N, C-alpha and C positions, 0 to 999 in steps of 0.2 A: 488389402496384398494382392496382386496381380501373376497369373500364371505367365509367365516371359513366353512358351511357346503359342499360350489363346493372345494374346500381347503383339504375336509374329505374326497370327491368323491363322492360328488351326482350327484344323478342321472336322467336325462326322460325318460321316451319315445317318441323319437319322429320317427324312423319308422314304420309305418304298416307291416302286410304279404305281406304283397301286393306286395308295396316294398322292401322286402328284396327277397320275393320269385322271382316276378321275376330276383332281379338285380343278382343271385344265376344262376337262371335256364338258363341266356344267358351266363352267365361262361362255362356252361359246352354244349348249345349248341357252342358256337364259338368256343375251345376245341374241340368240334367232328366235328365240321366239320375240322377243320383243320385235324383232326387225319386222318378219313376215305378220305380224299385228298389223302393223305402220303401215304393209305393201295395201295390206286393203283381204276382200273375204276371196281372191281367187286366189290367196295365198292361205289361206286356214287347212289345209293339206302339209302344207311345210310346218306351220305352229304347229299342229299335233304333234309332226313327227315329235319335233325340239323336245312337247309338252313332255313327252314320253321317254324319249331321253332323257328327260328332268327326271323323274319317279325312277326310275331303274338304278339309273346314277347313283342316287341320293338313300336307293333303298341297297346297294351296294353299299355306298359307302360308311351305311350304317352293321350293318353285318359286320364288315370286315372291321368297324371300327370295335369290335366285338371278340373276332378268331381271327384280326391280323399281326402285326408286327410289334414289339412292345410302344414308339415312336406312334404308334397310329388305337391306340387303343383308347378307347375316351374314361374307362376309370385308370386309366395312368397318367392322365392331364387334366379333366375335368375336377374341378374344388367346389370344395363348400359356396354360400355364400360371404358368409365372413374371409375368411382365407382369399378369395378375392377380394372383396372389399377394400379389406386391407392392404390388398396388394395394389390396389388403385390407386390407395392414398398415398402409397410410397413410390409410385411410378417410377421419377426420371430419377429418383436419388437409391432407385431400387442397386443391390448390389449384384444380383443374382442373376446369371443367363442361364435362359430355359433351353436347353438339347431341343423337347417338342413346342408346346401351345405355351402360351404363362396363362394362366386360370382369363386374363381377362382375352384374349383372344379362344379360348376354349369358351366358354361361351357365347361369345358371339358363332363360334364355326355351327355348338348345338342349335341355336335361334334359326341363322342360318337355312342349315340340316333338312327343320322342322315346316319352316314359313316355307319352303318350294319345296315340298311333300304335299303341306296341305294346298300350296298352290296348282299345285300338278294335279290333284286326287277332284279338286274342285275345278278345272277346264275338262276332266272327264262326264261331266252333268252339265255343265253351260251350253250356253247354244248364241245363236247373232240373230234369233228372230229374223232371221230370212231365209239364208239356206242350208251354215253351216248348223251342226250337232255336234257338239260330245257322244262318245259312245254308247256313254248310261244313259247319255238327258230324258232317249227314250221313256226308260222305265220308272222316268220319278213323275210326280205332277207340276205341271208346264208353266203355274206362279213359283212355284220352290224350284226349277231350272230358271227359272229369268232374276231370283232373289240369287240363288248360287251362282248362275253372271257375275253378277253386281261385283258381289264380294270379289271374286274370281279377279275382274280389274277396280277394283282398289285395293288390293293387297300387296297386287304389284309395285305399289309406288310405296308401300311400307317396306320391301323387300329392296325396291330402288333403295331406298333413303339407307339402309340398313349395309349394303353393298360398299354403299359411299364411303359409313361411316368408315369397313370396311378397309379400306381403299386405305383412307388416309389416315387409321393405323400404319400400316406397312409405312406409308413414310415418312410417317412420327418416328416410327423403330430405325431404321435407317437413318435420317438426318439425325436426331439425336443420340439415340444409343447406338449411329453404327452396326447394325444388325439389317444387313440386304435379304431383308426377307424373300422377295421375288425372285431372290435368284437362288436361295437355297431348295425352296416351290418346286423351281425346275430340274438342278441337279439334284438333291441333293442331299446335299448337305450343305450345313448349320457354317459359318465360324464366333466359335466361342467367345464370348466377351470378358467370363469371368475364370478362375478354378473353382470358383460356388457356384460351377453347373451342378441344374441340379436335372441327373438319371428318370427315367419313365417310375414311375412308382414311388417317388421318395415327396413327402410331403413340406415342403419349405415351414419354415419357421421364419414373419415378420415379425418378429417384437425387436 
């Protein structure tokens, strides 16, 4: 049974400005890091600035995920593997609308934050073997720095692939479940799809 108010597009405030600002700032910093890499070694300084921004933003999001508002806290939206697999197996016919992140989206966020933090940290020890060096690369063995640089480069493509999956999932939610998640991440307000929406901290049933 669908709540009439929800069916008419009732909106609830979900994501506060720190969550939204850090999300879009991470998008800009990630794209900026990639573009400055493509532009060549003379743009390394700006590439490094983007990398520093990624580290700071991810660390902020982690802290805010512990002490922030209810829908920002990891404990209120990250579910266990069994619950997540059950949600994934019933995604299209699932009746619940989550005010915050659904279980799959939650794990994607955790994975992206972990990967971005790792990528940024690797960049601190990287070097291009020509002119540019990460701030900590001179404190470790040169061969180790080269190996970390290689991992830094390869990890980018894994992150880019995960970002593409994330974007496709957002588009799928908009097309198949009528959830405009991009708009919600801009305004902070999310349209409810069902009276069965789950408040933060509530473990949903998948039976």
